[in-house]
PyMOL Python script that loads the backbone (N, CA, C, O; Angstrom):
from pymol import cmd

cmd.read_pdbstr("""\
ATOM      1  N   MET A   1      86.625 101.799 107.215  1.00  0.00           N
ATOM      2  CA  MET A   1      86.919 102.167 105.847  1.00  0.00           C
ATOM      3  C   MET A   1      88.420 102.404 105.675  1.00  0.00           C
ATOM      4  O   MET A   1      89.005 101.951 104.691  1.00  0.00           O
ATOM      5  N   ALA A   2      89.049 103.104 106.615  1.00  0.00           N
ATOM      6  CA  ALA A   2      90.480 103.373 106.513  1.00  0.00           C
ATOM      7  C   ALA A   2      91.276 102.075 106.631  1.00  0.00           C
ATOM      8  O   ALA A   2      92.299 101.912 105.967  1.00  0.00           O
ATOM      9  N   ASN A   3      90.806 101.146 107.479  1.00  0.00           N
ATOM     10  CA  ASN A   3      91.512  99.877 107.627  1.00  0.00           C
ATOM     11  C   ASN A   3      91.462  99.052 106.357  1.00  0.00           C
ATOM     12  O   ASN A   3      92.392  98.302 106.058  1.00  0.00           O
ATOM     13  N   ALA A   4      90.364  99.191 105.599  1.00  0.00           N
ATOM     14  CA  ALA A   4      90.247  98.442 104.349  1.00  0.00           C
ATOM     15  C   ALA A   4      91.296  98.903 103.346  1.00  0.00           C
ATOM     16  O   ALA A   4      91.871  98.086 102.627  1.00  0.00           O
ATOM     17  N   THR A   5      91.546 100.213 103.295  1.00  0.00           N
ATOM     18  CA  THR A   5      92.558 100.702 102.361  1.00  0.00           C
ATOM     19  C   THR A   5      93.962 100.316 102.812  1.00  0.00           C
ATOM     20  O   THR A   5      94.830 100.023 101.990  1.00  0.00           O
ATOM     21  N   ILE A   6      94.175 100.318 104.128  1.00  0.00           N
ATOM     22  CA  ILE A   6      95.485  99.905 104.649  1.00  0.00           C
ATOM     23  C   ILE A   6      95.711  98.429 104.351  1.00  0.00           C
ATOM     24  O   ILE A   6      96.802  98.040 103.934  1.00  0.00           O
ATOM     25  N   ASP A   7      94.680  97.597 104.563  1.00  0.00           N
ATOM     26  CA  ASP A   7      94.806  96.172 104.282  1.00  0.00           C
ATOM     27  C   ASP A   7      95.034  95.922 102.794  1.00  0.00           C
ATOM     28  O   ASP A   7      95.798  95.033 102.418  1.00  0.00           O
ATOM     29  N   ALA A   8      94.370  96.709 101.952  1.00  0.00           N
ATOM     30  CA  ALA A   8      94.560  96.559 100.507  1.00  0.00           C
ATOM     31  C   ALA A   8      95.976  96.959 100.109  1.00  0.00           C
ATOM     32  O   ALA A   8      96.589  96.325  99.251  1.00  0.00           O
ATOM     33  N   LYS A   9      96.494  98.017 100.739  1.00  0.00           N
ATOM     34  CA  LYS A   9      97.866  98.448 100.462  1.00  0.00           C
ATOM     35  C   LYS A   9      98.869  97.373 100.876  1.00  0.00           C
ATOM     36  O   LYS A   9      99.805  97.067 100.137  1.00  0.00           O
ATOM     37  N   LYS A  10      98.663  96.801 102.073  1.00  0.00           N
ATOM     38  CA  LYS A  10      99.547  95.739 102.562  1.00  0.00           C
ATOM     39  C   LYS A  10      99.489  94.533 101.632  1.00  0.00           C
ATOM     40  O   LYS A  10     100.523  93.963 101.284  1.00  0.00           O
ATOM     41  N   ALA A  11      98.275  94.143 101.227  1.00  0.00           N
ATOM     42  CA  ALA A  11      98.121  92.993 100.337  1.00  0.00           C
ATOM     43  C   ALA A  11      98.825  93.252  99.010  1.00  0.00           C
ATOM     44  O   ALA A  11      99.442  92.350  98.444  1.00  0.00           O
ATOM     45  N   ASN A  12      98.731  94.482  98.516  1.00  0.00           N
ATOM     46  CA  ASN A  12      99.388  94.826  97.257  1.00  0.00           C
ATOM     47  C   ASN A  12     100.910  94.760  97.396  1.00  0.00           C
ATOM     48  O   ASN A  12     101.602  94.282  96.497  1.00  0.00           O
ATOM     49  N   ILE A  13     101.425  95.244  98.529  1.00  0.00           N
ATOM     50  CA  ILE A  13     102.876  95.194  98.755  1.00  0.00           C
ATOM     51  C   ILE A  13     103.357  93.753  98.824  1.00  0.00           C
ATOM     52  O   ILE A  13     104.368  93.406  98.213  1.00  0.00           O
ATOM     53  N   PHE A  14     102.635  92.905  99.569  1.00  0.00           N
ATOM     54  CA  PHE A  14     103.053  91.507  99.683  1.00  0.00           C
ATOM     55  C   PHE A  14     102.878  90.768  98.362  1.00  0.00           C
ATOM     56  O   PHE A  14     103.652  89.861  98.057  1.00  0.00           O
ATOM     57  N   LYS A  15     101.872  91.143  97.575  1.00  0.00           N
ATOM     58  CA  LYS A  15     101.683  90.516  96.268  1.00  0.00           C
ATOM     59  C   LYS A  15     102.828  90.890  95.329  1.00  0.00           C
ATOM     60  O   LYS A  15     103.318  90.051  94.572  1.00  0.00           O
ATOM     61  N   THR A  16     103.255  92.161  95.384  1.00  0.00           N
ATOM     62  CA  THR A  16     104.315  92.634  94.508  1.00  0.00           C
ATOM     63  C   THR A  16     105.671  92.070  94.899  1.00  0.00           C
ATOM     64  O   THR A  16     106.424  91.616  94.038  1.00  0.00           O
ATOM     65  N   TYR A  17     105.989  92.092  96.185  1.00  0.00           N
ATOM     66  CA  TYR A  17     107.337  91.729  96.624  1.00  0.00           C
ATOM     67  C   TYR A  17     107.436  90.339  97.241  1.00  0.00           C
ATOM     68  O   TYR A  17     108.498  89.719  97.186  1.00  0.00           O
ATOM     69  N   GLY A  18     106.352  89.838  97.826  1.00  0.00           N
ATOM     70  CA  GLY A  18     106.424  88.572  98.532  1.00  0.00           C
ATOM     71  C   GLY A  18     105.941  87.374  97.750  1.00  0.00           C
ATOM     72  O   GLY A  18     106.074  86.242  98.215  1.00  0.00           O
ATOM     73  N   GLY A  19     105.385  87.595  96.574  1.00  0.00           N
ATOM     74  CA  GLY A  19     104.907  86.484  95.763  1.00  0.00           C
ATOM     75  C   GLY A  19     103.405  86.355  95.776  1.00  0.00           C
ATOM     76  O   GLY A  19     102.798  86.202  94.716  1.00  0.00           O
ATOM     77  N   SER A  20     102.774  86.412  96.955  1.00  0.00           N
ATOM     78  CA  SER A  20     101.317  86.359  97.049  1.00  0.00           C
ATOM     79  C   SER A  20     100.861  87.201  98.231  1.00  0.00           C
ATOM     80  O   SER A  20     101.657  87.576  99.092  1.00  0.00           O
ATOM     81  N   GLU A  21      99.563  87.491  98.256  1.00  0.00           N
ATOM     82  CA  GLU A  21      99.016  88.322  99.335  1.00  0.00           C
ATOM     83  C   GLU A  21      99.095  87.620 100.676  1.00  0.00           C
ATOM     84  O   GLU A  21      99.207  88.271 101.714  1.00  0.00           O
ATOM     85  N   LYS A  22      99.040  86.301 100.663  1.00  0.00           N
ATOM     86  CA  LYS A  22      99.037  85.520 101.903  1.00  0.00           C
ATOM     87  C   LYS A  22     100.439  85.280 102.447  1.00  0.00           C
ATOM     88  O   LYS A  22     100.585  84.849 103.591  1.00  0.00           O
ATOM     89  N   ASN A  23     101.468  85.547 101.658  1.00  0.00           N
ATOM     90  CA  ASN A  23     102.844  85.276 102.060  1.00  0.00           C
ATOM     91  C   ASN A  23     103.405  86.453 102.860  1.00  0.00           C
ATOM     92  O   ASN A  23     104.344  87.120 102.426  1.00  0.00           O
ATOM     93  N   THR A  24     102.821  86.696 104.026  1.00  0.00           N
ATOM     94  CA  THR A  24     103.229  87.840 104.833  1.00  0.00           C
ATOM     95  C   THR A  24     104.524  87.592 105.589  1.00  0.00           C
ATOM     96  O   THR A  24     105.061  88.514 106.203  1.00  0.00           O
ATOM     97  N   GLY A  25     105.033  86.373 105.558  1.00  0.00           N
ATOM     98  CA  GLY A  25     106.266  86.065 106.262  1.00  0.00           C
ATOM     99  C   GLY A  25     107.506  86.208 105.409  1.00  0.00           C
ATOM    100  O   GLY A  25     108.621  86.046 105.905  1.00  0.00           O
ATOM    101  N   SER A  26     107.330  86.508 104.129  1.00  0.00           N
ATOM    102  CA  SER A  26     108.498  86.609 103.258  1.00  0.00           C
ATOM    103  C   SER A  26     109.349  87.808 103.658  1.00  0.00           C
ATOM    104  O   SER A  26     108.826  88.871 103.992  1.00  0.00           O
ATOM    105  N   VAL A  27     110.637  87.628 103.621  1.00  0.00           N
ATOM    106  CA  VAL A  27     111.564  88.684 104.019  1.00  0.00           C
ATOM    107  C   VAL A  27     111.434  89.877 103.081  1.00  0.00           C
ATOM    108  O   VAL A  27     111.459  91.026 103.520  1.00  0.00           O
ATOM    109  N   GLU A  28     111.295  89.597 101.783  1.00  0.00           N
ATOM    110  CA  GLU A  28     111.180  90.680 100.800  1.00  0.00           C
ATOM    111  C   GLU A  28     109.937  91.525 101.065  1.00  0.00           C
ATOM    112  O   GLU A  28     109.990  92.753 100.999  1.00  0.00           O
ATOM    113  N   GLY A  29     108.820  90.863 101.364  1.00  0.00           N
ATOM    114  CA  GLY A  29     107.583  91.580 101.652  1.00  0.00           C
ATOM    115  C   GLY A  29     107.685  92.409 102.922  1.00  0.00           C
ATOM    116  O   GLY A  29     107.189  93.534 102.977  1.00  0.00           O
ATOM    117  N   GLN A  30     108.331  91.851 103.947  1.00  0.00           N
ATOM    118  CA  GLN A  30     108.493  92.592 105.200  1.00  0.00           C
ATOM    119  C   GLN A  30     109.368  93.814 105.000  1.00  0.00           C
ATOM    120  O   GLN A  30     109.088  94.874 105.562  1.00  0.00           O
ATOM    121  N   ILE A  31     110.424  93.685 104.210  1.00  0.00           N
ATOM    122  CA  ILE A  31     111.307  94.818 103.950  1.00  0.00           C
ATOM    123  C   ILE A  31     110.560  95.896 103.175  1.00  0.00           C
ATOM    124  O   ILE A  31     110.697  97.083 103.469  1.00  0.00           O
ATOM    125  N   ALA A  32     109.773  95.485 102.187  1.00  0.00           N
ATOM    126  CA  ALA A  32     109.000  96.451 101.396  1.00  0.00           C
ATOM    127  C   ALA A  32     107.971  97.172 102.263  1.00  0.00           C
ATOM    128  O   ALA A  32     107.775  98.378 102.121  1.00  0.00           O
ATOM    129  N   LEU A  33     107.316  96.438 103.159  1.00  0.00           N
ATOM    130  CA  LEU A  33     106.331  97.054 104.050  1.00  0.00           C
ATOM    131  C   LEU A  33     107.009  98.036 105.002  1.00  0.00           C
ATOM    132  O   LEU A  33     106.503  99.138 105.217  1.00  0.00           O
ATOM    133  N   LEU A  34     108.144  97.650 105.571  1.00  0.00           N
ATOM    134  CA  LEU A  34     108.878  98.559 106.453  1.00  0.00           C
ATOM    135  C   LEU A  34     109.331  99.807 105.703  1.00  0.00           C
ATOM    136  O   LEU A  34     109.294 100.907 106.254  1.00  0.00           O
ATOM    137  N   THR A  35     109.757  99.647 104.456  1.00  0.00           N
ATOM    138  CA  THR A  35     110.188 100.790 103.658  1.00  0.00           C
ATOM    139  C   THR A  35     109.034 101.750 103.443  1.00  0.00           C
ATOM    140  O   THR A  35     109.206 102.965 103.538  1.00  0.00           O
ATOM    141  N   GLU A  36     107.857 101.210 103.153  1.00  0.00           N
ATOM    142  CA  GLU A  36     106.667 102.051 102.962  1.00  0.00           C
ATOM    143  C   GLU A  36     106.332 102.819 104.246  1.00  0.00           C
ATOM    144  O   GLU A  36     106.032 104.012 104.202  1.00  0.00           O
ATOM    145  N   ARG A  37     106.386 102.127 105.384  1.00  0.00           N
ATOM    146  CA  ARG A  37     106.086 102.779 106.664  1.00  0.00           C
ATOM    147  C   ARG A  37     107.147 103.824 107.009  1.00  0.00           C
ATOM    148  O   ARG A  37     106.819 104.891 107.528  1.00  0.00           O
ATOM    149  N   ILE A  38     108.414 103.525 106.725  1.00  0.00           N
ATOM    150  CA  ILE A  38     109.501 104.473 106.993  1.00  0.00           C
ATOM    151  C   ILE A  38     109.310 105.743 106.174  1.00  0.00           C
ATOM    152  O   ILE A  38     109.467 106.848 106.692  1.00  0.00           O
ATOM    153  N   LEU A  39     108.972 105.587 104.900  1.00  0.00           N
ATOM    154  CA  LEU A  39     108.742 106.763 104.056  1.00  0.00           C
ATOM    155  C   LEU A  39     107.570 107.591 104.565  1.00  0.00           C
ATOM    156  O   LEU A  39     107.618 108.821 104.551  1.00  0.00           O
ATOM    157  N   HIS A  40     106.510 106.907 105.016  1.00  0.00           N
ATOM    158  CA  HIS A  40     105.327 107.611 105.523  1.00  0.00           C
ATOM    159  C   HIS A  40     105.649 108.399 106.801  1.00  0.00           C
ATOM    160  O   HIS A  40     105.262 109.561 106.929  1.00  0.00           O
ATOM    161  N   ILE A  41     106.346 107.776 107.728  1.00  0.00           N
ATOM    162  CA  ILE A  41     106.651 108.441 108.999  1.00  0.00           C
ATOM    163  C   ILE A  41     107.688 109.543 108.813  1.00  0.00           C
ATOM    164  O   ILE A  41     107.600 110.588 109.457  1.00  0.00           O
ATOM    165  N   SER A  42     108.671 109.321 107.936  1.00  0.00           N
ATOM    166  CA  SER A  42     109.660 110.380 107.721  1.00  0.00           C
ATOM    167  C   SER A  42     109.021 111.595 107.060  1.00  0.00           C
ATOM    168  O   SER A  42     109.428 112.725 107.330  1.00  0.00           O
ATOM    169  N   ALA A  43     108.028 111.384 106.197  1.00  0.00           N
ATOM    170  CA  ALA A  43     107.296 112.519 105.617  1.00  0.00           C
ATOM    171  C   ALA A  43     106.501 113.243 106.699  1.00  0.00           C
ATOM    172  O   ALA A  43     106.403 114.470 106.682  1.00  0.00           O
ATOM    173  N   HIS A  44     105.931 112.486 107.647  1.00  0.00           N
ATOM    174  CA  HIS A  44     105.181 113.079 108.757  1.00  0.00           C
ATOM    175  C   HIS A  44     106.094 113.961 109.614  1.00  0.00           C
ATOM    176  O   HIS A  44     105.702 115.052 110.027  1.00  0.00           O
ATOM    177  N   ILE A  45     107.297 113.486 109.875  1.00  0.00           N
ATOM    178  CA  ILE A  45     108.233 114.253 110.709  1.00  0.00           C
ATOM    179  C   ILE A  45     108.718 115.493 109.973  1.00  0.00           C
ATOM    180  O   ILE A  45     108.878 116.553 110.579  1.00  0.00           O
ATOM    181  N   LYS A  46     108.954 115.369 108.663  1.00  0.00           N
ATOM    182  CA  LYS A  46     109.421 116.508 107.880  1.00  0.00           C
ATOM    183  C   LYS A  46     108.353 117.592 107.728  1.00  0.00           C
ATOM    184  O   LYS A  46     108.676 118.772 107.593  1.00  0.00           O
ATOM    185  N   ASN A  47     107.088 117.190 107.751  1.00  0.00           N
ATOM    186  CA  ASN A  47     106.003 118.145 107.540  1.00  0.00           C
ATOM    187  C   ASN A  47     105.611 118.873 108.818  1.00  0.00           C
ATOM    188  O   ASN A  47     104.429 118.938 109.154  1.00  0.00           O
ATOM    189  N   GLY A  48     106.577 119.414 109.525  1.00  0.00           N
ATOM    190  CA  GLY A  48     106.296 120.271 110.667  1.00  0.00           C
ATOM    191  C   GLY A  48     106.051 119.564 111.976  1.00  0.00           C
ATOM    192  O   GLY A  48     105.544 120.181 112.913  1.00  0.00           O
ATOM    193  N   ASN A  49     106.389 118.292 112.078  1.00  0.00           N
ATOM    194  CA  ASN A  49     106.214 117.565 113.330  1.00  0.00           C
ATOM    195  C   ASN A  49     107.562 117.136 113.895  1.00  0.00           C
ATOM    196  O   ASN A  49     107.748 115.986 114.292  1.00  0.00           O
ATOM    197  N   LYS A  50     108.487 118.070 113.924  1.00  0.00           N
ATOM    198  CA  LYS A  50     109.850 117.773 114.353  1.00  0.00           C
ATOM    199  C   LYS A  50     109.933 117.341 115.820  1.00  0.00           C
ATOM    200  O   LYS A  50     110.861 116.634 116.212  1.00  0.00           O
ATOM    201  N   LYS A  51     108.969 117.765 116.616  1.00  0.00           N
ATOM    202  CA  LYS A  51     109.010 117.451 118.043  1.00  0.00           C
ATOM    203  C   LYS A  51     108.214 116.199 118.403  1.00  0.00           C
ATOM    204  O   LYS A  51     107.996 115.925 119.584  1.00  0.00           O
ATOM    205  N   ASP A  52     107.790 115.455 117.424  1.00  0.00           N
ATOM    206  CA  ASP A  52     107.054 114.216 117.659  1.00  0.00           C
ATOM    207  C   ASP A  52     108.064 113.106 117.960  1.00  0.00           C
ATOM    208  O   ASP A  52     108.450 112.339 117.078  1.00  0.00           O
ATOM    209  N   HIS A  53     108.476 113.043 119.211  1.00  0.00           N
ATOM    210  CA  HIS A  53     109.565 112.150 119.596  1.00  0.00           C
ATOM    211  C   HIS A  53     109.173 110.679 119.536  1.00  0.00           C
ATOM    212  O   HIS A  53     110.013 109.831 119.237  1.00  0.00           O
ATOM    213  N   SER A  54     107.906 110.362 119.814  1.00  0.00           N
ATOM    214  CA  SER A  54     107.514 108.954 119.774  1.00  0.00           C
ATOM    215  C   SER A  54     107.529 108.419 118.345  1.00  0.00           C
ATOM    216  O   SER A  54     107.917 107.272 118.121  1.00  0.00           O
ATOM    217  N   SER A  55     107.118 109.224 117.388  1.00  0.00           N
ATOM    218  CA  SER A  55     107.198 108.791 115.987  1.00  0.00           C
ATOM    219  C   SER A  55     108.648 108.670 115.550  1.00  0.00           C
ATOM    220  O   SER A  55     108.998 107.768 114.789  1.00  0.00           O
ATOM    221  N   ASN A  56     109.487 109.568 116.025  1.00  0.00           N
ATOM    222  CA  ASN A  56     110.909 109.521 115.683  1.00  0.00           C
ATOM    223  C   ASN A  56     111.554 108.251 116.232  1.00  0.00           C
ATOM    224  O   ASN A  56     112.361 107.619 115.550  1.00  0.00           O
ATOM    225  N   LEU A  57     111.204 107.876 117.456  1.00  0.00           N
ATOM    226  CA  LEU A  57     111.728 106.652 118.048  1.00  0.00           C
ATOM    227  C   LEU A  57     111.258 105.435 117.263  1.00  0.00           C
ATOM    228  O   LEU A  57     112.041 104.521 117.004  1.00  0.00           O
ATOM    229  N   GLY A  58     109.978 105.418 116.883  1.00  0.00           N
ATOM    230  CA  GLY A  58     109.457 104.316 116.078  1.00  0.00           C
ATOM    231  C   GLY A  58     110.154 104.229 114.737  1.00  0.00           C
ATOM    232  O   GLY A  58     110.413 103.135 114.236  1.00  0.00           O
ATOM    233  N   LEU A  59     110.461 105.386 114.150  1.00  0.00           N
ATOM    234  CA  LEU A  59     111.165 105.429 112.875  1.00  0.00           C
ATOM    235  C   LEU A  59     112.554 104.814 113.005  1.00  0.00           C
ATOM    236  O   LEU A  59     112.971 104.027 112.156  1.00  0.00           O
ATOM    237  N   ILE A  60     113.261 105.170 114.059  1.00  0.00           N
ATOM    238  CA  ILE A  60     114.603 104.631 114.277  1.00  0.00           C
ATOM    239  C   ILE A  60     114.555 103.115 114.463  1.00  0.00           C
ATOM    240  O   ILE A  60     115.416 102.400 113.950  1.00  0.00           O
ATOM    241  N   LYS A  61     113.549 102.619 115.198  1.00  0.00           N
ATOM    242  CA  LYS A  61     113.409 101.175 115.399  1.00  0.00           C
ATOM    243  C   LYS A  61     113.102 100.463 114.092  1.00  0.00           C
ATOM    244  O   LYS A  61     113.626  99.379 113.833  1.00  0.00           O
ATOM    245  N   MET A  62     112.250 101.069 113.263  1.00  0.00           N
ATOM    246  CA  MET A  62     111.905 100.448 111.984  1.00  0.00           C
ATOM    247  C   MET A  62     113.110 100.400 111.039  1.00  0.00           C
ATOM    248  O   MET A  62     113.303  99.416 110.325  1.00  0.00           O
ATOM    249  N   VAL A  63     113.916 101.462 111.038  1.00  0.00           N
ATOM    250  CA  VAL A  63     115.115 101.476 110.196  1.00  0.00           C
ATOM    251  C   VAL A  63     116.064 100.366 110.647  1.00  0.00           C
ATOM    252  O   VAL A  63     116.657  99.687 109.808  1.00  0.00           O
ATOM    253  N   GLY A  64     116.215 100.173 111.947  1.00  0.00           N
ATOM    254  CA  GLY A  64     117.070  99.107 112.468  1.00  0.00           C
ATOM    255  C   GLY A  64     116.550  97.729 112.100  1.00  0.00           C
ATOM    256  O   GLY A  64     117.325  96.843 111.741  1.00  0.00           O
ATOM    257  N   GLN A  65     115.236  97.546 112.187  1.00  0.00           N
ATOM    258  CA  GLN A  65     114.631  96.260 111.827  1.00  0.00           C
ATOM    259  C   GLN A  65     114.835  95.969 110.341  1.00  0.00           C
ATOM    260  O   GLN A  65     115.163  94.846 109.959  1.00  0.00           O
ATOM    261  N   ARG A  66     114.636  96.997 109.506  1.00  0.00           N
ATOM    262  CA  ARG A  66     114.833  96.822 108.071  1.00  0.00           C
ATOM    263  C   ARG A  66     116.289  96.485 107.763  1.00  0.00           C
ATOM    264  O   ARG A  66     116.566  95.663 106.890  1.00  0.00           O
ATOM    265  N   LYS A  67     117.215  97.116 108.476  1.00  0.00           N
ATOM    266  CA  LYS A  67     118.633  96.840 108.266  1.00  0.00           C
ATOM    267  C   LYS A  67     118.961  95.396 108.620  1.00  0.00           C
ATOM    268  O   LYS A  67     119.710  94.734 107.901  1.00  0.00           O
ATOM    269  N   ARG A  68     118.404  94.905 109.725  1.00  0.00           N
ATOM    270  CA  ARG A  68     118.638  93.507 110.117  1.00  0.00           C
ATOM    271  C   ARG A  68     118.062  92.543 109.081  1.00  0.00           C
ATOM    272  O   ARG A  68     118.697  91.543 108.745  1.00  0.00           O
ATOM    273  N   LEU A  69     116.861  92.837 108.573  1.00  0.00           N
ATOM    274  CA  LEU A  69     116.259  91.973 107.561  1.00  0.00           C
ATOM    275  C   LEU A  69     117.062  91.997 106.256  1.00  0.00           C
ATOM    276  O   LEU A  69     117.222  90.968 105.599  1.00  0.00           O
ATOM    277  N   LEU A  70     117.564  93.184 105.888  1.00  0.00           N
ATOM    278  CA  LEU A  70     118.380  93.281 104.674  1.00  0.00           C
ATOM    279  C   LEU A  70     119.684  92.509 104.825  1.00  0.00           C
ATOM    280  O   LEU A  70     120.142  91.878 103.872  1.00  0.00           O
ATOM    281  N   THR A  71     120.285  92.551 106.007  1.00  0.00           N
ATOM    282  CA  THR A  71     121.506  91.793 106.261  1.00  0.00           C
ATOM    283  C   THR A  71     121.240  90.301 106.140  1.00  0.00           C
ATOM    284  O   THR A  71     122.029  89.570 105.540  1.00  0.00           O
ATOM    285  N   TYR A  72     120.125  89.850 106.710  1.00  0.00           N
ATOM    286  CA  TYR A  72     119.754  88.440 106.617  1.00  0.00           C
ATOM    287  C   TYR A  72     119.548  88.037 105.161  1.00  0.00           C
ATOM    288  O   TYR A  72     120.025  86.989 104.726  1.00  0.00           O
ATOM    289  N   LEU A  73     118.832  88.878 104.409  1.00  0.00           N
ATOM    290  CA  LEU A  73     118.561  88.565 103.005  1.00  0.00           C
ATOM    291  C   LEU A  73     119.854  88.525 102.189  1.00  0.00           C
ATOM    292  O   LEU A  73     120.001  87.679 101.306  1.00  0.00           O
ATOM    293  N   SER A  74     120.785  89.427 102.475  1.00  0.00           N
ATOM    294  CA  SER A  74     122.044  89.434 101.726  1.00  0.00           C
ATOM    295  C   SER A  74     122.866  88.182 102.023  1.00  0.00           C
ATOM    296  O   SER A  74     123.595  87.703 101.155  1.00  0.00           O
ATOM    297  N   ARG A  75     122.757  87.650 103.235  1.00  0.00           N
ATOM    298  CA  ARG A  75     123.479  86.419 103.581  1.00  0.00           C
ATOM    299  C   ARG A  75     122.860  85.195 102.918  1.00  0.00           C
ATOM    300  O   ARG A  75     123.576  84.299 102.471  1.00  0.00           O
ATOM    301  N   THR A  76     121.528  85.156 102.854  1.00  0.00           N
ATOM    302  CA  THR A  76     120.850  83.954 102.389  1.00  0.00           C
ATOM    303  C   THR A  76     120.565  83.954 100.894  1.00  0.00           C
ATOM    304  O   THR A  76     120.590  82.899 100.260  1.00  0.00           O
ATOM    305  N   ASN A  77     120.291  85.137 100.316  1.00  0.00           N
ATOM    306  CA  ASN A  77     119.899  85.211  98.902  1.00  0.00           C
ATOM    307  C   ASN A  77     120.452  86.510  98.328  1.00  0.00           C
ATOM    308  O   ASN A  77     119.751  87.520  98.278  1.00  0.00           O
ATOM    309  N   LEU A  78     121.695  86.481  97.900  1.00  0.00           N
ATOM    310  CA  LEU A  78     122.367  87.694  97.445  1.00  0.00           C
ATOM    311  C   LEU A  78     121.711  88.280  96.194  1.00  0.00           C
ATOM    312  O   LEU A  78     121.573  89.498  96.081  1.00  0.00           O
ATOM    313  N   GLN A  79     121.309  87.427  95.261  1.00  0.00           N
ATOM    314  CA  GLN A  79     120.676  87.917  94.038  1.00  0.00           C
ATOM    315  C   GLN A  79     119.322  88.568  94.352  1.00  0.00           C
ATOM    316  O   GLN A  79     118.993  89.619  93.802  1.00  0.00           O
ATOM    317  N   GLY A  80     118.548  87.945  95.233  1.00  0.00           N
ATOM    318  CA  GLY A  80     117.267  88.520  95.646  1.00  0.00           C
ATOM    319  C   GLY A  80     117.449  89.845  96.373  1.00  0.00           C
ATOM    320  O   GLY A  80     116.644  90.764  96.223  1.00  0.00           O
ATOM    321  N   TYR A  81     118.515  89.934  97.160  1.00  0.00           N
ATOM    322  CA  TYR A  81     118.845  91.172  97.867  1.00  0.00           C
ATOM    323  C   TYR A  81     119.125  92.293  96.883  1.00  0.00           C
ATOM    324  O   TYR A  81     118.612  93.403  97.027  1.00  0.00           O
ATOM    325  N   ARG A  82     119.954  91.992  95.872  1.00  0.00           N
ATOM    326  CA  ARG A  82     120.294  93.019  94.881  1.00  0.00           C
ATOM    327  C   ARG A  82     119.076  93.467  94.094  1.00  0.00           C
ATOM    328  O   ARG A  82     118.934  94.654  93.802  1.00  0.00           O
ATOM    329  N   GLU A  83     118.191  92.532  93.743  1.00  0.00           N
ATOM    330  CA  GLU A  83     116.979  92.888  93.005  1.00  0.00           C
ATOM    331  C   GLU A  83     116.060  93.750  93.861  1.00  0.00           C
ATOM    332  O   GLU A  83     115.475  94.719  93.376  1.00  0.00           O
ATOM    333  N   LEU A  84     115.939  93.392  95.138  1.00  0.00           N
ATOM    334  CA  LEU A  84     115.031  94.132  96.027  1.00  0.00           C
ATOM    335  C   LEU A  84     115.502  95.551  96.264  1.00  0.00           C
ATOM    336  O   LEU A  84     114.693  96.478  96.225  1.00  0.00           O
ATOM    337  N   ILE A  85     116.792  95.748  96.510  1.00  0.00           N
ATOM    338  CA  ILE A  85     117.250  97.121  96.752  1.00  0.00           C
ATOM    339  C   ILE A  85     117.164  97.955  95.486  1.00  0.00           C
ATOM    340  O   ILE A  85     117.000  99.173  95.556  1.00  0.00           O
ATOM    341  N   ALA A  86     117.273  97.311  94.328  1.00  0.00           N
ATOM    342  CA  ALA A  86     117.098  98.058  93.072  1.00  0.00           C
ATOM    343  C   ALA A  86     115.629  98.470  92.892  1.00  0.00           C
ATOM    344  O   ALA A  86     115.342  99.587  92.462  1.00  0.00           O
ATOM    345  N   LYS A  87     114.696  97.553  93.226  1.00  0.00           N
ATOM    346  CA  LYS A  87     113.265  97.849  93.100  1.00  0.00           C
ATOM    347  C   LYS A  87     112.828  98.936  94.056  1.00  0.00           C
ATOM    348  O   LYS A  87     112.056  99.821  93.688  1.00  0.00           O
ATOM    349  N   LEU A  88     113.322  98.872  95.289  1.00  0.00           N
ATOM    350  CA  LEU A  88     112.891  99.814  96.321  1.00  0.00           C
ATOM    351  C   LEU A  88     113.657 101.135  96.269  1.00  0.00           C
ATOM    352  O   LEU A  88     113.245 102.120  96.881  1.00  0.00           O
ATOM    353  N   GLY A  89     114.767 101.153  95.540  1.00  0.00           N
ATOM    354  CA  GLY A  89     115.560 102.376  95.450  1.00  0.00           C
ATOM    355  C   GLY A  89     116.391 102.644  96.690  1.00  0.00           C
ATOM    356  O   GLY A  89     116.642 103.800  97.034  1.00  0.00           O
ATOM    357  N   LEU A  90     116.818 101.589  97.362  1.00  0.00           N
ATOM    358  CA  LEU A  90     117.667 101.728  98.543  1.00  0.00           C
ATOM    359  C   LEU A  90     119.127 101.657  98.139  1.00  0.00           C
ATOM    360  O   LEU A  90     119.437 101.187  97.044  1.00  0.00           O
ATOM    361  N   ARG A  91     120.022 102.105  98.986  1.00  0.00           N
ATOM    362  CA  ARG A  91     121.467 102.015  98.803  1.00  0.00           C
ATOM    363  C   ARG A  91     121.903 102.625  97.468  1.00  0.00           C
ATOM    364  O   ARG A  91     122.472 101.939  96.618  1.00  0.00           O
ATOM    365  N   LYS A  92     121.635 103.891  97.301  1.00  0.00           N
ATOM    366  CA  LYS A  92     121.896 104.545  96.015  1.00  0.00           C
ATOM    367  C   LYS A  92     123.349 104.712  95.717  1.00  0.00           C
ATOM    368  O   LYS A  92     123.707 105.248  94.668  1.00  0.00           O
TER     369      LYS A  92
END
""", "prot")
cmd.dss("prot")
cmd.show_as("cartoon", "prot")
cmd.util.cbc("prot")
cmd.orient("prot")
């Protein structure tokens, strides 16, 4: 049951940012999914789990991956990059 909601959330993210639910390889969809996971894990760490080092390490890796994807997107599609960071609320 929990996996069904996670799959529905992922499909919704890829539909919103990647064009379709099946387009899981789109850079925009991957960045949006990483952003959602980063927000979820950072809330977990802030809510009294400061000593959860494995989640913290995963968070740092995800932020690095998102940064690399954003750099790639800015090189290949500058207009799409600007629209995506405005939608996601990044780089304030």
